[in-house]
DSSP file (Angstrom, degrees, kcal/mol; ACC not computed):
  #  RESIDUE AA STRUCTURE BP1 BP2  ACC     N-H-->O    O-->H-N    N-H-->O    O-->H-N    TCO  KAPPA ALPHA  PHI   PSI    X-CA   Y-CA   Z-CA
    1    1 A M              0   0    0      0, 0.0     2,-0.4     0, 0.0     0, 0.0   0.000 360.0 360.0 360.0 124.6   94.9   85.7  111.9
    2    2 A I        -     0   0    0     27,-0.1     2,-0.3     1,-0.0    27,-0.1  -0.691 360.0-142.7 -81.3 133.4   94.7   87.5  108.6
    3    3 A K  E     -a   29   0A   0     25,-0.7    27,-3.6    -2,-0.4     2,-0.4  -0.737  12.9-154.4 -96.0 144.9   95.8   91.1  108.9
    4    4 A E  E     -a   30   0A   0     -2,-0.3    57,-0.7    25,-0.2    58,-0.5  -0.963  12.5-179.3-126.1 138.6   94.0   93.8  106.9
    5    5 A I  E     -ab  31  62A   0     25,-2.2    27,-2.7    -2,-0.4     2,-0.3  -0.997  21.7-132.2-136.7 139.6   95.4   97.1  105.7
    6    6 A A  E     -ab  32  63A   0     56,-1.9    58,-2.0    -2,-0.4     2,-0.3  -0.683  25.5-173.3 -90.1 146.1   93.7   99.9  103.7
    7    7 A I  E     +ab  33  64A   0     25,-2.4    27,-3.1    -2,-0.3     2,-0.3  -0.997   8.3 167.8-138.1 143.2   95.5  101.4  100.7
    8    8 A G  E     + b   0  65A   0     56,-2.1    58,-1.8    -2,-0.3     2,-0.3  -0.996   3.0 172.6-155.3 153.9   94.8  104.2   98.4
    9    9 A A  E     - b   0  66A   0     26,-2.9    58,-0.2    -2,-0.3     2,-0.1  -0.988  24.1-130.4-153.3 155.3   96.4  106.3   95.7
   10   10 A D    >>  -     0   0    0     56,-1.6     4,-1.0    -2,-0.3     3,-0.6  -0.317  55.8 -76.6 -91.9-170.1   95.7  109.0   93.2
   11   11 A H  T 34 S+     0   0    0     31,-0.4     3,-0.3     1,-0.2    30,-0.1   0.829 131.7  52.0 -58.1 -37.3   96.9  108.7   89.5
   12   12 A A  T 34 S+     0   0    0      1,-0.2     4,-0.3    30,-0.2    -1,-0.2   0.749 115.9  41.2 -74.9 -22.3  100.5  109.6   90.3
   13   13 A G  T <> S+     0   0    0     -3,-0.6     4,-2.6    53,-0.4    -1,-0.2   0.534  88.0  95.8 -98.5  -7.5  100.7  106.9   93.0
   14   14 A F  H  X S+     0   0    0     -4,-1.0     4,-2.1    -3,-0.3     5,-0.2   0.887  81.9  49.9 -56.8 -46.6   98.7  104.2   91.2
   15   15 A P  H  > S+     0   0    0      0, 0.0     4,-1.5     0, 0.0    -1,-0.2   0.936 115.4  43.3 -57.3 -45.6  101.7  102.3   89.7
   16   16 A L  H  > S+     0   0    0     -4,-0.3     4,-2.9     1,-0.2     5,-0.2   0.860 108.7  59.4 -67.7 -36.8  103.4  102.1   93.1
   17   17 A K  H  X S+     0   0    0     -4,-2.6     4,-3.0     1,-0.2    -1,-0.2   0.918 104.4  51.0 -57.1 -42.5  100.1  101.2   94.8
   18   18 A E  H  X S+     0   0    0     -4,-2.1     4,-1.8     1,-0.2    -1,-0.2   0.913 111.5  47.0 -63.2 -41.4   99.9   98.1   92.6
   19   19 A A  H  X S+     0   0    0     -4,-1.5     4,-2.0     2,-0.2    -2,-0.2   0.909 113.3  48.2 -66.0 -42.4  103.4   97.1   93.5
   20   20 A V  H  X S+     0   0    0     -4,-2.9     4,-3.0     2,-0.2     5,-0.2   0.901 108.9  53.9 -66.3 -40.4  102.8   97.7   97.2
   21   21 A K  H  X S+     0   0    0     -4,-3.0     4,-2.6    -5,-0.2    -1,-0.2   0.924 109.5  48.3 -59.4 -42.7   99.5   95.7   97.1
   22   22 A A  H  X S+     0   0    0     -4,-1.8     4,-2.3     2,-0.2    -1,-0.2   0.898 112.3  49.8 -62.0 -42.9  101.4   92.7   95.5
   23   23 A F  H  X S+     0   0    0     -4,-2.0     4,-1.2     2,-0.2    -2,-0.2   0.939 112.1  46.7 -59.0 -51.3  104.1   93.1   98.3
   24   24 A L  H  <>S+     0   0    0     -4,-3.0     5,-2.4     2,-0.2     3,-0.4   0.903 111.0  51.7 -59.9 -46.0  101.5   93.1  101.1
   25   25 A T  H ><5S+     0   0    0     -4,-2.6     3,-1.8     1,-0.2    -1,-0.2   0.919 107.5  52.5 -57.9 -46.3   99.6   90.2   99.6
   26   26 A D  H 3<5S+     0   0    0     -4,-2.3    -1,-0.2     1,-0.3    -2,-0.2   0.784 106.5  54.4 -58.4 -28.8  102.8   88.2   99.5
   27   27 A Q  T 3<5S-     0   0    0     -4,-1.2    -1,-0.3    -3,-0.4    -2,-0.2   0.320 126.5 -98.7 -89.6   6.1  103.4   89.0  103.2
   28   28 A G  T < 5S+     0   0    0     -3,-1.8   -25,-0.7     1,-0.3     2,-0.3   0.589  76.4 139.2  93.6   9.0  100.0   87.6  104.2
   29   29 A W  E   < -a    3   0A   0     -5,-2.4     2,-0.5    -6,-0.1    -1,-0.3  -0.612  50.0-136.4 -89.0 145.9   98.0   90.8  104.4
   30   30 A R  E     -a    4   0A   0    -27,-3.6   -25,-2.2    -2,-0.3     2,-0.6  -0.908  27.3-146.5 -96.7 127.8   94.5   91.3  103.1
   31   31 A V  E     -a    5   0A   0     -2,-0.5     2,-1.0   -27,-0.2   -25,-0.2  -0.860  11.9-156.2-109.6 122.4   94.4   94.6  101.3
   32   32 A A  E     -a    6   0A   0    -27,-2.7   -25,-2.4    -2,-0.6     2,-0.7  -0.840  22.1-154.3 -94.4 101.0   91.3   96.8  101.3
   33   33 A D  E     -a    7   0A   0     -2,-1.0   -25,-0.2   -27,-0.2     3,-0.1  -0.714  17.6-176.6 -85.5 114.8   92.0   98.8   98.1
   34   34 A K        -     0   0    0    -27,-3.1   -26,-0.2    -2,-0.7    -1,-0.1   0.230  45.2-142.9 -96.5   9.3   90.3  102.2   98.2
   35   35 A G        -     0   0    0    -28,-0.3   -26,-2.9     1,-0.3    -1,-0.3  -0.309  69.6-180.0 100.0 176.5   91.3  103.3   94.8
   36   36 A T        -     0   0    0    -28,-0.3    -1,-0.3    -2,-0.1   -26,-0.0   0.682  31.4-166.7 -75.2 173.5   92.2  104.7   92.3
   37   37 A D        +     0   0    0     -2,-0.1     2,-0.3    -3,-0.1   -27,-0.1   0.161  64.0  23.3-119.1  18.5   92.2  102.0   89.7
   38   38 A S  S    S-     0   0    0      2,-0.2   -24,-0.2     1,-0.0    -2,-0.0  -0.961  80.9 -99.6-164.3 178.5   94.1  103.7   86.8
   39   39 A E  S    S+     0   0    0     -2,-0.3     2,-0.2   -25,-0.1     3,-0.1   0.241  78.5 122.0 -93.0  11.3   96.6  106.4   85.9
   40   40 A Q  S    S-     0   0    0      1,-0.1    -2,-0.2   -30,-0.0   -29,-0.1  -0.522  82.9 -78.9 -75.3 142.6   93.7  108.8   84.8
   41   41 A A        +     0   0    0     -2,-0.2     2,-0.3   -30,-0.1    -1,-0.1  -0.077  62.8 169.4 -49.3 134.4   93.7  112.0   86.8
   42   42 A A        -     0   0    0     -3,-0.1     2,-0.6    -6,-0.0   -31,-0.4  -0.983  37.3-107.2-147.7 150.3   92.2  111.6   90.2
   43   43 A D    >>  -     0   0    0     -2,-0.3     3,-1.1     1,-0.1     4,-0.8  -0.731  18.5-149.7 -88.1 121.2   92.0  113.8   93.3
   44   44 A Y  H 3> S+     0   0    0     -2,-0.6     4,-2.4     1,-0.2     3,-0.5   0.807  91.7  67.1 -56.9 -34.3   94.2  112.6   96.2
   45   45 A A  H 3> S+     0   0    0      1,-0.2     4,-2.3     2,-0.2    -1,-0.2   0.837  94.9  57.2 -58.6 -36.9   91.9  114.0   98.8
   46   46 A D  H <> S+     0   0    0     -3,-1.1     4,-1.6     2,-0.2    -1,-0.2   0.883 111.1  41.3 -62.3 -40.8   89.2  111.4   97.9
   47   47 A Y  H  X S+     0   0    0     -4,-0.8     4,-2.1    -3,-0.5     5,-0.2   0.823 112.0  54.7 -81.3 -32.3   91.6  108.5   98.5
   48   48 A A  H  X S+     0   0    0     -4,-2.4     4,-2.5     2,-0.2     5,-0.2   0.929 111.1  47.1 -62.9 -43.6   93.1  110.0  101.7
   49   49 A A  H  X S+     0   0    0     -4,-2.3     4,-2.7    -5,-0.2     5,-0.2   0.904 110.2  52.1 -65.5 -40.9   89.6  110.3  103.1
   50   50 A A  H  X S+     0   0    0     -4,-1.6     4,-1.5     1,-0.2    -1,-0.2   0.915 114.4  41.6 -63.5 -42.7   88.6  106.8  102.1
   51   51 A V  H  X S+     0   0    0     -4,-2.1     4,-1.6     2,-0.2    -1,-0.2   0.915 115.0  50.6 -70.5 -43.1   91.6  105.3  103.8
   52   52 A A  H  X S+     0   0    0     -4,-2.5     4,-2.9     1,-0.2     5,-0.3   0.915 109.7  51.0 -63.8 -42.2   91.4  107.5  106.9
   53   53 A R  H  X S+     0   0    0     -4,-2.7     4,-2.6     1,-0.2     6,-0.3   0.883 105.8  56.7 -61.4 -38.5   87.6  106.7  107.3
   54   54 A E  H  <>S+     0   0    0     -4,-1.5     5,-1.9    -5,-0.2     6,-1.6   0.865 113.2  39.8 -62.6 -36.5   88.5  103.0  107.2
   55   55 A I  H ><5S+     0   0    0     -4,-1.6     3,-0.9    -3,-0.2    -2,-0.2   0.904 115.8  48.3 -82.2 -41.1   90.9  103.4  110.1
   56   56 A V  H 3<5S+     0   0    0     -4,-2.9    -2,-0.2     1,-0.2    -3,-0.2   0.884 112.5  51.3 -65.0 -36.1   88.8  105.8  112.2
   57   57 A G  T 3<5S-     0   0    0     -4,-2.6    -1,-0.2    -5,-0.3    -2,-0.2   0.553 116.9-116.1 -79.4  -7.7   85.7  103.5  111.7
   58   58 A G  T < 5S+     0   0    0     -3,-0.9    -3,-0.2     2,-0.3    -4,-0.1   0.566  80.7 122.3  89.2   7.8   87.8  100.5  112.8
   59   59 A G  S   <S+     0   0    0     -5,-1.9     2,-0.3    -6,-0.3    -4,-0.2   0.838  85.3  13.0 -71.4 -31.5   87.7   98.6  109.5
   60   60 A C        -     0   0    0     -6,-1.6    -2,-0.3    -9,-0.1    -1,-0.2  -0.982  62.4-144.6-141.1 151.1   91.5   98.5  109.4
   61   61 A E  S    S+     0   0    0    -57,-0.7     2,-0.3    -2,-0.3   -56,-0.1   0.804  85.9  18.6 -85.8 -29.5   94.1   99.3  112.0
   62   62 A R  E     -b    5   0A   0    -58,-0.5   -56,-1.9    -8,-0.0     2,-0.3  -0.920  64.3-164.7-139.9 163.1   96.6  100.9  109.5
   63   63 A G  E     -bc   6 105A   0     41,-1.8    43,-2.5    -2,-0.3     2,-0.4  -0.927  11.8-144.1-144.6 165.2   96.6  102.3  106.0
   64   64 A I  E     -bc   7 106A   0    -58,-2.0   -56,-2.1    -2,-0.3     2,-0.4  -1.000  16.1-171.9-134.7 134.1   99.0  103.3  103.2
   65   65 A L  E     -bc   8 107A   0     41,-2.6    43,-2.7    -2,-0.4     2,-0.4  -0.947   0.7-170.8-124.3 147.0   98.5  106.3  100.9
   66   66 A I  E     +bc   9 108A   0    -58,-1.8   -56,-1.6    -2,-0.4   -53,-0.4  -0.978  16.4 148.4-142.1 126.3  100.5  107.2   97.7
   67   67 A C  E     - c   0 109A   0     41,-1.4    43,-3.5    -2,-0.4    44,-0.4  -0.742  62.1 -78.3-134.5-169.4  100.5  110.3   95.6
   68   68 A G  S    S+     0   0    0     -2,-0.2    43,-2.2    41,-0.2    44,-0.4   0.961 123.9   5.1 -59.1 -57.4  103.2  112.0   93.6
   69   69 A S  S    S-     0   0    0     40,-0.2    -1,-0.2    41,-0.1    40,-0.2   0.660  91.4-127.2 -99.7 -20.9  105.0  113.7   96.4
   70   70 A G  S  > S+     0   0    0     38,-0.1     4,-2.1    17,-0.0     5,-0.1   0.084  84.8 103.2  93.9 -23.0  103.1  112.4   99.4
   71   71 A A  H  > S+     0   0    0      1,-0.2     4,-2.6     2,-0.2     5,-0.2   0.914  77.0  48.9 -64.0 -48.4  102.5  115.9  100.7
   72   72 A G  H  > S+     0   0    0      1,-0.2     4,-2.6     2,-0.2    -1,-0.2   0.897 111.4  50.5 -61.8 -40.4   98.8  116.1   99.6
   73   73 A M  H  > S+     0   0    0      2,-0.2     4,-3.0     1,-0.2     5,-0.3   0.923 110.6  49.6 -62.3 -47.6   98.0  112.7  101.1
   74   74 A V  H  X S+     0   0    0     -4,-2.1     4,-2.2     1,-0.2    11,-0.2   0.959 113.2  46.9 -57.0 -53.1   99.6  113.7  104.4
   75   75 A I  H  < S+     0   0    0     -4,-2.6    -2,-0.2     1,-0.2    -1,-0.2   0.936 116.4  42.3 -56.0 -50.5   97.7  117.0  104.5
   76   76 A A  H >< S+     0   0    0     -4,-2.6     3,-1.6    -5,-0.2     4,-0.3   0.945 115.5  47.7 -66.8 -47.8   94.3  115.5  103.7
   77   77 A A  H >< S+     0   0    0     -4,-3.0     3,-1.7     1,-0.3    -1,-0.2   0.866 104.4  60.3 -65.9 -32.8   94.6  112.3  105.9
   78   78 A N  T 3< S+     0   0    0     -4,-2.2    -1,-0.3    -5,-0.3    -2,-0.2   0.443  86.2  76.4 -76.9   2.8   95.7  114.3  109.0
   79   79 A K  T <  S+     0   0    0     -3,-1.6    -1,-0.3    -4,-0.2    -2,-0.2   0.672  81.5  86.7 -77.4 -17.4   92.5  116.3  108.9
   80   80 A F  S X  S-     0   0    0     -3,-1.7     3,-1.5    -4,-0.3   -27,-0.0  -0.649  90.4-109.1 -86.5 137.2   90.8  113.2  110.4
   81   81 A P  T 3  S+     0   0    0      0, 0.0     3,-0.1     0, 0.0    -1,-0.1  -0.349 101.1  17.5 -64.3 143.6   90.8  112.8  114.2
   82   82 A H  T 3  S+     0   0    0      1,-0.2     2,-0.5    -4,-0.1    -4,-0.1   0.519  95.5 125.9  74.8   6.7   93.1  109.9  115.5
   83   83 A I    <   -     0   0    0     -3,-1.5     2,-0.4    -6,-0.1    -1,-0.2  -0.852  36.4-178.2-100.5 131.6   95.0  109.8  112.2
   84   84 A R        -     0   0    0     -2,-0.5    20,-1.2    18,-0.1    21,-1.2  -0.751  12.8-178.5-125.4  81.4   98.8  110.1  112.3
   85   85 A A  E     -d  105   0A   0     -2,-0.4     2,-0.4   -11,-0.2    21,-0.2  -0.699   4.5-170.4 -85.6 128.3   99.8  110.0  108.6
   86   86 A T  E     -d  106   0A   0     19,-2.5    21,-2.7    -2,-0.4     2,-0.5  -0.979  20.5-136.2-127.7 129.3  103.5  110.2  108.0
   87   87 A L  E     -d  107   0A   0     -2,-0.4     2,-0.5    19,-0.2    21,-0.2  -0.706  25.9-172.0 -79.8 123.4  105.4  110.6  104.8
   88   88 A C        +     0   0    0     19,-2.3    21,-0.4    -2,-0.5     3,-0.1  -0.977  21.3 174.3-125.4 125.4  108.4  108.3  104.7
   89   89 A L  S    S+     0   0    0     -2,-0.5     2,-0.3    19,-0.1    -1,-0.1   0.483  73.6  16.9-101.5  -8.8  111.1  108.4  102.0
   90   90 A N  S  > S-     0   0    0      1,-0.1     4,-1.7    31,-0.1     5,-0.1  -0.951  85.4 -95.2-153.8 172.4  113.4  105.7  103.6
   91   91 A E  H  > S+     0   0    0     -2,-0.3     4,-2.6     1,-0.2     5,-0.2   0.859 117.8  56.1 -62.3 -36.8  113.4  102.9  106.1
   92   92 A E  H  > S+     0   0    0      1,-0.2     4,-2.5     2,-0.2     5,-0.2   0.905 107.5  49.0 -67.2 -39.8  114.7  105.0  109.0
   93   93 A M  H  > S+     0   0    0      2,-0.2     4,-2.3     1,-0.2    -1,-0.2   0.912 111.6  50.4 -61.6 -41.0  111.9  107.5  108.6
   94   94 A A  H  X S+     0   0    0     -4,-1.7     4,-1.4     2,-0.2    -2,-0.2   0.916 111.8  48.0 -63.5 -44.5  109.4  104.6  108.6
   95   95 A R  H  X S+     0   0    0     -4,-2.6     4,-2.8     1,-0.2     5,-0.2   0.922 114.3  44.7 -61.4 -46.4  111.0  103.1  111.8
   96   96 A L  H  X>S+     0   0    0     -4,-2.5     4,-2.7     1,-0.2     5,-0.8   0.860 108.5  56.7 -72.5 -33.3  111.0  106.4  113.7
   97   97 A C  H  <5S+     0   0    0     -4,-2.3     6,-2.0    -5,-0.2     4,-0.5   0.834 116.7  36.6 -67.2 -31.9  107.4  107.3  112.6
   98   98 A R  H  X5S+     0   0    0     -4,-1.4     4,-1.0     4,-0.2    33,-0.2   0.903 119.3  48.3 -78.4 -48.5  106.2  104.1  114.1
   99   99 A L  H  <5S+     0   0    0     -4,-2.8    32,-2.1    -5,-0.2    33,-0.4   0.881 130.6  16.5 -63.2 -42.3  108.5  104.0  117.1
  100  100 A H  T  <5S+     0   0    0     -4,-2.7    -3,-0.2    -5,-0.2    -1,-0.2   0.770 134.6  34.0-105.1 -29.2  107.9  107.5  118.2
  101  101 A N  T  4<S-     0   0    0     -5,-0.8    -3,-0.2    -4,-0.5    -2,-0.1   0.465  88.4-130.9-112.0  -4.8  104.8  108.8  116.6
  102  102 A D     <  -     0   0    0     -4,-1.0    -4,-0.2    -6,-0.2   -18,-0.1   0.904  33.9-158.7  52.8  43.2  102.6  105.6  116.4
  103  103 A S        -     0   0    0     -6,-2.0   -18,-0.2     1,-0.1    -1,-0.2  -0.257  20.5-177.0 -53.0 128.6  102.0  106.4  112.8
  104  104 A N  S    S+     0   0    0    -20,-1.2   -41,-1.8     1,-0.2     2,-0.4   0.448  70.2  48.2-112.6  -0.8   98.8  104.6  111.5
  105  105 A I  E    S-cd  63  85A   0    -21,-1.2   -19,-2.5   -43,-0.2     2,-0.5  -0.958  70.7-154.8-135.5 122.6   99.0  105.7  107.9
  106  106 A L  E     -cd  64  86A   0    -43,-2.5   -41,-2.6    -2,-0.4     2,-0.5  -0.797  11.0-157.5 -89.5 130.5  102.2  105.4  105.9
  107  107 A V  E     -cd  65  87A   0    -21,-2.7   -19,-2.3    -2,-0.5     2,-0.3  -0.952   7.3-167.1-114.2 128.9  102.5  107.9  103.0
  108  108 A L  E     -c   66   0A   0    -43,-2.7   -41,-1.4    -2,-0.5     2,-0.9  -0.853  22.3-127.4-114.2 149.8  104.7  107.2  100.1
  109  109 A A  E >>  -c   67   0A   0    -21,-0.4     3,-1.7    -2,-0.3     4,-1.0  -0.830  18.4-164.6 -96.9 101.8  105.9  109.5   97.3
  110  110 A G  T 34 S+     0   0    0    -43,-3.5   -42,-0.2    -2,-0.9     3,-0.2   0.774  86.8  49.0 -59.1 -31.3  105.1  107.7   94.1
  111  111 A R  T 34 S+     0   0    0    -43,-2.2    -1,-0.3   -44,-0.4   -42,-0.1   0.485 120.1  36.8 -88.1  -3.9  107.3  109.9   91.9
  112  112 A M  T <4 S+     0   0    0     -3,-1.7     2,-0.5   -44,-0.4    -2,-0.2   0.356 105.6  70.6-125.9   3.3  110.2  109.6   94.2
  113  113 A T     <  -     0   0    0     -4,-1.0    -1,-0.1    -3,-0.2     2,-0.1  -0.973  63.5-149.8-133.0 122.3  110.1  106.0   95.4
  114  114 A D     >  -     0   0    0     -2,-0.5     4,-2.6     1,-0.1     5,-0.2  -0.404  33.7-105.1 -83.5 167.5  110.8  102.9   93.4
  115  115 A A  H  > S+     0   0    0      1,-0.2     4,-2.2     2,-0.2     5,-0.1   0.863 117.8  52.4 -61.5 -37.6  109.0   99.6   94.2
  116  116 A A  H  > S+     0   0    0      2,-0.2     4,-1.4     1,-0.2    -1,-0.2   0.929 113.3  44.5 -68.0 -44.1  112.0   97.9   95.8
  117  117 A T  H  > S+     0   0    0      1,-0.2     4,-2.5     2,-0.2    -2,-0.2   0.913 111.0  54.0 -63.8 -42.1  112.5  100.9   98.1
  118  118 A A  H  X S+     0   0    0     -4,-2.6     4,-3.2     1,-0.2     5,-0.2   0.910 105.8  53.6 -57.3 -44.6  108.8  101.1   98.9
  119  119 A G  H  X S+     0   0    0     -4,-2.2     4,-2.4     1,-0.2    -1,-0.2   0.872 110.0  47.3 -58.3 -40.3  108.8   97.4   99.9
  120  120 A K  H  X S+     0   0    0     -4,-1.4     4,-2.2     2,-0.2    -1,-0.2   0.888 113.5  48.1 -65.8 -44.1  111.6   98.0  102.3
  121  121 A I  H  X S+     0   0    0     -4,-2.5     4,-2.7     2,-0.2    -2,-0.2   0.944 113.6  46.8 -61.9 -50.3  109.9  101.1  103.7
  122  122 A V  H  X S+     0   0    0     -4,-3.2     4,-3.0     1,-0.2     5,-0.2   0.940 111.4  51.4 -59.0 -49.3  106.6   99.3  104.1
  123  123 A A  H  X S+     0   0    0     -4,-2.4     4,-1.8    -5,-0.2    -1,-0.2   0.908 112.5  46.1 -58.0 -43.3  108.3   96.2  105.7
  124  124 A M  H  X S+     0   0    0     -4,-2.2     4,-1.4     1,-0.2    -1,-0.2   0.926 113.1  49.5 -66.4 -43.0  110.0   98.4  108.3
  125  125 A W  H  < S+     0   0    0     -4,-2.7    -2,-0.2     1,-0.2    -1,-0.2   0.892 113.1  46.7 -63.7 -39.1  106.9  100.4  109.1
  126  126 A L  H  < S+     0   0    0     -4,-3.0    -1,-0.2     1,-0.2    -2,-0.2   0.827 114.9  45.1 -73.1 -30.2  104.8   97.3  109.6
  127  127 A Q  H  < S+     0   0    0     -4,-1.8     2,-0.4    -5,-0.2    -1,-0.2   0.620  92.2  92.8 -87.4 -14.6  107.3   95.5  111.8
  128  128 A T     <  -     0   0    0     -4,-1.4     2,-0.3    -5,-0.1     3,-0.0  -0.682  64.3-151.0 -87.0 131.1  108.2   98.5  114.0
  129  129 A Q        -     0   0    0     -2,-0.4     2,-0.2     1,-0.1   -27,-0.1  -0.725  27.9 -96.6 -99.0 149.0  106.1   98.7  117.2
  130  130 A F        -     0   0    0     -2,-0.3   -31,-0.2     1,-0.1   -30,-0.1  -0.463  28.6-147.1 -62.1 131.9  105.3  101.9  119.0
  131  131 A E        -     0   0    0    -32,-2.1     2,-0.2     1,-0.2    -1,-0.1   0.758  23.8-170.5 -77.2 -27.9  107.7  102.5  121.9
  132  132 A G    >   +     0   0    0    -33,-0.4     3,-2.1     1,-0.1    -1,-0.2  -0.456  44.0  94.8  70.8-140.7  105.3  104.2  124.2
  133  133 A G  T >> S-     0   0    0      1,-0.3     3,-1.3     2,-0.2     4,-1.1  -0.310 107.5   0.0  55.3-132.3  106.9  105.8  127.3
  134  134 A R  H 3> S+     0   0    0      1,-0.3     4,-0.9     2,-0.2    -1,-0.3   0.752 133.4  61.8 -61.5 -25.5  107.7  109.4  126.8
  135  135 A H  H <> S+     0   0    0     -3,-2.1     4,-1.9     1,-0.2    -1,-0.3   0.810  95.3  59.3 -72.0 -30.1  106.3  109.2  123.3
  136  136 A Q  H <> S+     0   0    0     -3,-1.3     4,-2.7     1,-0.2     5,-0.2   0.905  99.2  58.8 -63.9 -41.3  102.8  108.2  124.6
  137  137 A R  H  X S+     0   0    0     -4,-1.1     4,-1.4     1,-0.2    -1,-0.2   0.884 107.8  46.4 -53.9 -39.2  102.7  111.5  126.5
  138  138 A R  H  X S+     0   0    0     -4,-0.9     4,-2.0     2,-0.2    -1,-0.2   0.887 110.3  50.1 -73.0 -40.3  103.1  113.3  123.2
  139  139 A I  H  X S+     0   0    0     -4,-1.9     4,-2.4     1,-0.2    -2,-0.2   0.878 109.1  54.9 -66.8 -34.7  100.5  111.2  121.4
  140  140 A D  H  X S+     0   0    0     -4,-2.7     4,-2.0     2,-0.2    -1,-0.2   0.862 105.7  51.6 -65.6 -34.4   98.2  112.0  124.3
  141  141 A K  H  X S+     0   0    0     -4,-1.4     4,-2.0     2,-0.2    -2,-0.2   0.884 108.8  50.7 -69.2 -38.4   98.8  115.8  123.8
  142  142 A I  H  X S+     0   0    0     -4,-2.0     4,-2.5     2,-0.2    -2,-0.2   0.947 109.9  50.4 -62.8 -45.2   97.9  115.4  120.1
  143  143 A R  H  X S+     0   0    0     -4,-2.4     4,-2.8     1,-0.2    -2,-0.2   0.894 109.2  51.4 -59.4 -41.0   94.7  113.6  121.1
  144  144 A A  H  X S+     0   0    0     -4,-2.0     4,-2.1     2,-0.2    -1,-0.2   0.857 108.0  51.5 -66.2 -35.8   93.9  116.5  123.5
  145  145 A I  H  X S+     0   0    0     -4,-2.0     4,-2.3     2,-0.2    -2,-0.2   0.922 110.7  49.4 -64.4 -45.2   94.4  119.0  120.8
  146  146 A E  H  X S+     0   0    0     -4,-2.5     4,-2.4     1,-0.2    -2,-0.2   0.955 112.2  47.7 -58.2 -49.9   92.0  117.0  118.6
  147  147 A A  H  X S+     0   0    0     -4,-2.8     4,-2.3     1,-0.2    -1,-0.2   0.873 111.8  49.3 -60.9 -38.7   89.4  116.9  121.4
  148  148 A S  H  X S+     0   0    0     -4,-2.1     4,-2.5     2,-0.2    -1,-0.2   0.894 112.0  48.6 -70.8 -37.6   89.7  120.6  122.1
  149  149 A L  H  X S+     0   0    0     -4,-2.3     4,-2.5     2,-0.2    -2,-0.2   0.885 112.3  48.1 -64.7 -40.7   89.3  121.5  118.4
  150  150 A T  H  X S+     0   0    0     -4,-2.4     4,-2.4     2,-0.2    -2,-0.2   0.919 113.6  47.3 -67.0 -44.4   86.3  119.2  118.0
  151  151 A E  H  X S+     0   0    0     -4,-2.3     4,-2.5    -5,-0.2    -2,-0.2   0.923 113.6  48.2 -63.0 -45.7   84.7  120.7  121.2
  152  152 A S  H  X S+     0   0    0     -4,-2.5     4,-1.9     2,-0.2     6,-0.2   0.938 112.2  49.1 -58.8 -51.0   85.5  124.3  119.9
  153  153 A C  H  <>S+     0   0    0     -4,-2.5     5,-3.1     1,-0.2     4,-0.2   0.912 113.0  46.6 -57.4 -46.6   84.1  123.6  116.5
  154  154 A C  H ><5S+     0   0    0     -4,-2.4     3,-1.4     1,-0.2    -1,-0.2   0.926 110.9  52.3 -64.7 -43.7   80.9  122.1  117.9
  155  155 A R  H 3<5S+     0   0    0     -4,-2.5    -1,-0.2     1,-0.3    -2,-0.2   0.850 112.5  45.7 -58.3 -37.0   80.5  125.0  120.4
  156  156 A N  T 3<5S-     0   0    0     -4,-1.9    -1,-0.3     2,-0.2    -2,-0.2   0.346 118.4-109.6 -91.0   6.0   80.8  127.5  117.6
  157  157 A G  T < 5S+     0   0    0     -3,-1.4     2,-0.3     1,-0.3    -3,-0.2   0.687  79.3 124.5  75.7  16.9   78.4  125.6  115.3
  158  158 A K      <       0   0    0     -5,-3.1    -1,-0.3    -6,-0.2    -2,-0.2  -0.826 360.0 360.0-107.5 147.5   81.2  124.5  112.9
  159  159 A R              0   0    0     -2,-0.3    -1,-0.1    -3,-0.1    -5,-0.1   0.345 360.0 360.0-126.7 360.0   81.9  121.0  111.9
């Protein structure tokens, strides 16, 4: 079975995105590249939305986003229901974000993470399974918050 993962980056994350794509391909993943395709200025929100939509729509189970600090991508991606985007600067953060939070989008900081470190972070994030148990209760609470916000917005005519 070929595994597929969505990836996106703005201009600051583009070089690291290319390195991560090569790493993923070497590991047997099919990569759905949602852009950008250069280091020319690009808005991170566009790529966060493209990757998040791919996951929410069922095209991919997981995604990776990269911008300069990672912060913008986390903010934008987490606006989508069912997305749990987490910024990871090291392997332990990646392990815990999967183990406890069932992270489905890994966010990397392109200006703070070299390619070798990114490969280790990505490998840890991909191999770690969600622990469930008491952590599932917390994920369920997040889903309930999402549902209540959606219901509230629809009732008030906001989307």
